[in-house]
C-alpha angles and dihedrals in degrees: 000000000000112000114243094208107065126154139178115252125194137166118244109233090211093058115041112220097015115125117205126204127209108231136168090267096046136272118339136180113260090222090061093046089054087073096050125110099259089066089055089065095268099120097150093094095042097096094048096047103038126037134199114248114256098200100131094192091061101042124098130201117245092248096053090043093055092046097048100033097087096042095048092048090053092049094050098038108121095007117137093203104102093191092066095050109113119241113249129213118254124215124167089200099053104029100047121046101165136054117270111210117221107246139143128210112215139186108246096187131007116229136166090270096041121043120168146148125218113218114208095207092052092048093051090052096043091051089047095229090168095066093032088069089075091060109091090211094059100034098091092045091052093045090052090052091048090050091055093046096048097042101043113007109035097104090048093057126099120247091255093050090049091053092050089047094054091046090055092048089052088052089051089053090053091049094048089048092050098042098037088222139112095020090151089064091053091048090051093052092047091049090054092048090051090054092049092053093045094049090065127160111236092348099314140055118271115272139050115345093217091048094050090048087060090045092053091051089053092047090052091051088051090051090050091053092047092049092053094052111109118177107230116222118222116259121261092242094056111101147234097036117203092247089056093062118102119253092253091062094045090050090053089052092052092047089062095056109105098189124073090211090063089052091051091049091049090054091057092048101061137007094230092056090045089058094045093047088060091061116111093226092064093057096036092058091043087057093048090051096052104032139044123245090251092054090048092048093050092057093044091052092048092053110025091173090066096050090114099039101085095174090059091044090052094053092048091050090048094055093044102044108010126232128298114250112230125181131175087231134007139189110270130210118216111215092202101061103011092243132151116217146150110268097221092052100040127205140246101268131188089232090067094054106035115069093192089055090052091055090059091053096055095097095036123101105250093209090061092058095074118057120195112233117208118209093261091052090046093062092051090073091065105055094249 
């Protein structure tokens, strides 16, 4: 049976041993595509993201391919001329049987023995940020990272990193449209993109004119998706409605909000929530979530008159120490193999394959081997 997923593979003459794949978005390293979502068994989006090459002069029929495949491989075996190497068929079904975990090896510190450079675009692809957007546990982490890149680092990114960034934002727009949630995050990203485009240098943003024309096309597509999003209200016949819940349940919902702005919006939405938001317990537990007892005590000691006003104490602590960042899932750094990975998926680690290395880790706290990496710390690995 003829495979549906066929791609053109070539070797890059600038990088011996690297195989490049022609995709809808341009040429990409096969090693990077190995960490993409279609190799994790999610092949539904494959046809929309990757396309089969339509160069008729370079395509071969299945019959000719089968007849010439063995002879061409023998001819080119051992040859150093990469232009003569035959193209091989690519099939995610036949070539890969197992699950390839998204991960990215990085250089923590450059030395005389180890010199390296971490590319942001390659890391975003290897960690499969584009499909990770559809995971509710990683959505807020990725949006925070996009917020930092668009607002502060966009002009410092390479053209390839910019293209990957805009593709991820477009995926965020599709996820918001599908889930009917977090529209304010998409609006914030679009507002920042609008400011970047408007603050142009000599009439256009810095960078390649052709590249930015492609970016503007992508931005317009994102705006079209955002404009078509309509938050659907639940039907009148669906029960129970939120306003039918007892105050105890509504209070438990408010106690799980970690952002004071969400509390303030809730107070404007419904009178019952407005009354509950004024309770001291809501703000006291919010303070205890974001700040340590020592930080809370320092503010209370400096202003004894406000010792019972937990809302005022919270805002003073927020201005003094900043808020704690909390995500359902974060990127982790493995100290064994210097690898970034998603904690819920894991990664291929040297500790799992080397028995001698495992002996060295017997007396080591396993929890200290994996370090959570917040979005700000993630960007520090890439010289931004």
